[in-house]
C-alpha positions as CSV (number, residue, x, y, z in Angstrom):
1,I,12.0,-8.1,25.7
2,V,15.4,-6.3,25.1
3,S,17.2,-8.3,22.2
4,D,20.2,-7.8,19.7
5,R,19.1,-7.6,16.2
6,Y,20.9,-7.5,12.8
7,V,18.9,-5.2,10.6
8,E,19.5,-3.3,7.4
9,P,18.4,0.2,8.1
10,Y,17.2,2.2,5.1
11,K,15.1,5.3,6.0
12,F,14.0,7.6,8.7
13,T,10.3,8.4,9.4
14,T,9.0,11.9,10.0
15,N,11.1,13.8,12.5
16,Y,13.6,11.2,12.6
17,E,11.7,9.6,15.4
18,Q,11.7,6.1,13.8
19,I,13.7,4.1,11.3
20,W,12.7,1.7,8.8
21,C,14.7,-1.4,8.8
22,Y,14.6,-4.9,7.1
23,E,15.2,-7.6,9.5
24,P,16.8,-10.7,7.6
25,S,16.1,-13.3,10.2
26,N,12.3,-12.9,10.2
27,K,12.2,-11.5,6.3
28,M,10.2,-8.3,7.6
29,C,10.4,-4.5,7.3
30,K,9.9,-3.1,10.6
31,I,10.0,0.3,12.2
32,F,12.1,0.9,15.3
33,R,11.6,3.8,17.6
34,I,15.0,5.6,17.7
35,S,14.7,6.6,21.5
36,R,14.4,2.7,22.2
37,I,17.6,1.7,20.3
38,G,20.4,1.3,23.2
39,N,23.3,0.8,21.1
40,V,24.5,0.5,17.5
41,I,27.3,-1.4,16.0
42,L,28.0,-0.6,12.4
43,S,28.8,-3.4,10.1
44,D,31.2,-3.3,7.3
45,Q,28.8,-5.7,5.5
46,N,26.9,-4.3,2.6
47,W,23.0,-4.8,2.5
48,M,22.1,-8.3,1.3
49,C,18.3,-7.8,0.8
50,E,18.1,-4.3,-0.5
51,K,15.3,-5.4,-2.8
52,E,13.2,-6.1,0.3
53,H,13.5,-2.8,1.6
54,K,9.7,-1.6,1.6
55,E,7.7,0.9,3.3
56,S,4.4,0.6,4.6
57,Y,1.7,3.2,5.7
58,I,2.4,5.1,9.0
59,D,-0.6,6.8,10.5
60,I,-0.7,10.0,12.8
61,F,-0.2,7.6,16.0
62,R,3.0,6.3,14.4
63,I,1.6,3.0,13.9
64,S,2.4,1.2,10.7
65,N,0.6,-1.4,8.6
66,N,0.3,-2.6,5.0
67,E,-2.8,-0.8,4.7
68,Y,-5.1,1.5,6.8
69,I,-7.9,-0.3,8.4
70,G,-10.3,2.6,8.7
71,N,-10.8,6.3,9.7
72,V,-11.3,7.8,13.1
73,H,-13.8,10.5,13.4
74,I,-13.5,12.3,16.9
75,T,-14.9,15.5,18.1
76,L,-12.2,17.1,20.5
77,N,-12.4,20.1,23.1
78,L,-9.6,22.4,23.3
79,R,-7.8,20.3,26.0
80,A,-8.0,17.1,23.8
81,Y,-7.0,19.1,20.7
82,N,-3.8,20.3,22.6
83,L,-2.9,17.0,24.0
84,L,-3.3,15.2,20.6
85,T,-1.4,17.8,18.6
86,E,1.4,17.9,21.1
87,E,1.9,14.1,21.3
88,F,1.0,13.5,17.7
89,P,1.8,16.5,15.5
90,L,1.1,14.7,12.4
91,A,-2.6,14.9,13.4
92,E,-2.9,18.6,12.8
93,K,-3.5,18.2,9.1
94,Y,-6.6,16.0,9.8
95,I,-8.1,18.3,12.1
96,T,-10.7,21.0,11.3
97,P,-12.2,23.6,13.8
98,D,-16.0,23.6,13.7
99,K,-18.3,26.5,14.7
100,N,-18.8,25.5,18.4
101,N,-15.0,25.9,19.4
102,F,-14.5,22.3,19.0
103,F,-12.2,20.4,16.6
104,I,-12.9,17.6,14.3
105,L,-10.2,14.7,13.9
106,N,-10.8,12.6,10.7
107,A,-7.8,10.5,9.9
108,P,-6.9,7.2,8.4
109,V,-5.4,4.7,10.8
110,C,-3.4,1.5,10.5
111,S,-4.5,0.2,13.8
112,F,-7.1,1.3,16.3
113,E,-4.8,0.8,19.2
114,G,-3.3,4.3,19.1
115,P,-6.5,6.2,18.7
116,A,-8.2,4.1,21.4
117,R,-5.4,4.8,23.9
118,F,-5.7,8.5,23.2
119,V,-9.6,8.4,23.5
120,L,-9.6,6.3,26.7
121,G,-7.1,8.6,28.3
122,V,-9.2,11.9,27.6
123,F,-12.8,10.3,27.4
124,N,-14.3,13.2,29.0
125,N,-13.0,15.6,26.4
126,V,-13.9,13.8,23.2
127,N,-16.9,12.2,21.3
128,V,-16.1,9.4,18.8
129,H,-18.3,9.3,15.7
130,G,-18.3,7.0,12.6
131,D,-16.4,3.9,12.2
132,K,-18.5,1.1,14.0
133,N,-15.2,-0.9,14.0
134,F,-13.4,1.6,15.9
135,I,-16.3,2.1,18.3
136,H,-16.6,-1.5,18.8
137,F,-12.8,-1.8,19.5
138,I,-13.3,0.9,22.1
139,N,-16.2,-0.7,23.9
140,E,-14.2,-4.0,24.2
141,K,-11.3,-2.0,25.9
142,I,-14.1,-0.6,28.3
143,D,-15.4,-4.1,29.1
144,I,-11.7,-5.3,29.7
145,I,-11.2,-2.2,32.1
146,K,-14.7,-2.8,33.9
147,K,-13.3,-6.3,34.9
148,I,-10.3,-4.8,36.7
């Protein structure tokens, strides 16, 4: 849904891809993707809610939350490694190479949506380990896909 919003922007995220804003109408801090902002009208009004301007965590998949919900632990082949680091450059610092020409991603996440989307898109190129909640989340997505 496209909508007009009055927000108080207060900080850019890494690489200026998103911006933190406080939206007084719902009393929430949100992140808006710069590429999705169609038009900006500057207001001559000063911030009314500056004390509410807060940041939450942002994970490597550019998803924010008040806390990390877990870690994803994924073994990637070279193709998956390249795709992940091209689309999500912040992942690089959470990846270590192993002895068998594979790469291990071990990263905290704010939601399982981002990593699940990636894993399901390259499922032949990854192995998921670790967090049982993440594995359960992926299996639920697979069950939904099976019904299509």
